[in-house]
C-alpha positions as CSV (number, residue, x, y, z in Angstrom):
1,M,0.0,0.0,0.0
2,E,1.0,3.6,-0.4
3,F,0.4,6.4,2.1
4,E,1.9,9.9,2.3
5,G,4.4,8.9,-0.4
6,L,5.6,5.9,1.5
7,A,5.5,2.3,0.3
8,I,4.2,0.2,3.2
9,S,4.3,-3.6,3.3
10,V,2.4,-5.6,5.8
11,S,2.8,-9.3,6.5
12,S,-0.2,-11.4,7.4
13,D,0.9,-11.5,11.1
14,V,1.0,-7.7,11.5
15,Y,-1.9,-5.3,12.0
16,E,-2.9,-3.8,8.7
17,P,-3.2,0.0,8.8
18,A,-6.8,1.1,8.8
19,E,-8.7,4.4,9.4
20,D,-7.3,4.7,13.0
21,S,-3.7,4.3,11.7
22,F,-4.2,6.9,9.0
23,L,-5.8,9.4,11.4
24,L,-2.9,9.0,13.9
25,A,-0.3,9.3,11.1
26,K,-1.9,12.5,9.7
27,H,-1.8,14.2,13.1
28,A,1.6,12.7,14.2
29,K,3.1,14.2,11.0
30,V,3.4,17.6,12.6
31,L,5.0,16.5,16.0
32,K,8.5,17.6,16.6
33,G,11.3,16.1,18.8
34,R,11.5,12.6,20.1
35,I,8.5,10.5,19.1
36,L,7.4,7.1,20.6
37,E,4.8,5.0,18.9
38,V,3.5,2.2,21.1
39,G,2.0,-0.8,19.2
40,C,3.6,0.3,16.0
41,G,2.5,-2.6,13.8
42,S,3.8,-1.8,10.3
43,G,5.3,1.4,11.7
44,I,3.2,3.7,9.5
45,V,2.7,6.5,12.2
46,S,6.4,6.6,13.1
47,L,7.4,6.4,9.4
48,V,5.2,9.3,8.4
49,N,6.5,11.4,11.3
50,A,10.2,10.6,10.7
51,K,9.9,11.3,6.9
52,A,8.2,14.6,7.5
53,N,10.7,15.7,10.2
54,P,14.2,14.5,9.4
55,T,15.6,16.0,12.6
56,N,13.1,14.0,14.8
57,E,14.1,10.8,16.5
58,A,11.3,8.3,16.1
59,L,11.0,5.0,18.0
60,G,8.3,2.4,17.4
61,A,7.7,-0.5,19.9
62,D,5.5,-3.6,19.5
63,I,5.1,-6.8,21.4
64,N,5.0,-8.7,18.1
65,P,8.5,-9.5,16.8
66,E,7.1,-9.8,13.2
67,A,5.8,-6.3,13.5
68,I,9.2,-5.1,14.4
69,R,10.8,-6.8,11.4
70,C,8.0,-5.5,9.1
71,A,8.4,-1.9,10.4
72,A,12.2,-2.0,10.2
73,A,11.9,-3.2,6.6
74,N,9.5,-0.4,5.7
75,A,12.0,2.1,7.1
76,K,14.8,0.6,5.1
77,N,12.8,0.4,1.9
78,N,11.7,4.0,2.3
79,K,15.2,5.2,3.2
80,I,14.2,6.7,6.5
81,P,17.3,6.8,8.8
82,N,16.0,8.7,11.8
83,I,13.8,5.8,13.1
84,K,14.3,2.7,15.2
85,F,12.0,-0.2,16.2
86,M,12.2,-2.5,19.3
87,E,10.2,-5.4,20.7
88,S,8.7,-4.4,24.0
């Protein structure tokens, strides 16, 4: 899927972004500083913020290790360096 100029891939074991994710991403886009996304899934909210604000430090956390792999791959594929993901 594509959102805000990002190519987002989602595996079958990861929450697929829906209306709630898109709404959060839209509003998170304007936040500045250090950003934490809890329950990041595909990482869409963190990715949108980090892309829009290259000086931000974004961190996405999820209990699902597959979500962390998926989100990290989305960051790499979209060439977004100012973001990290961790299992938590």
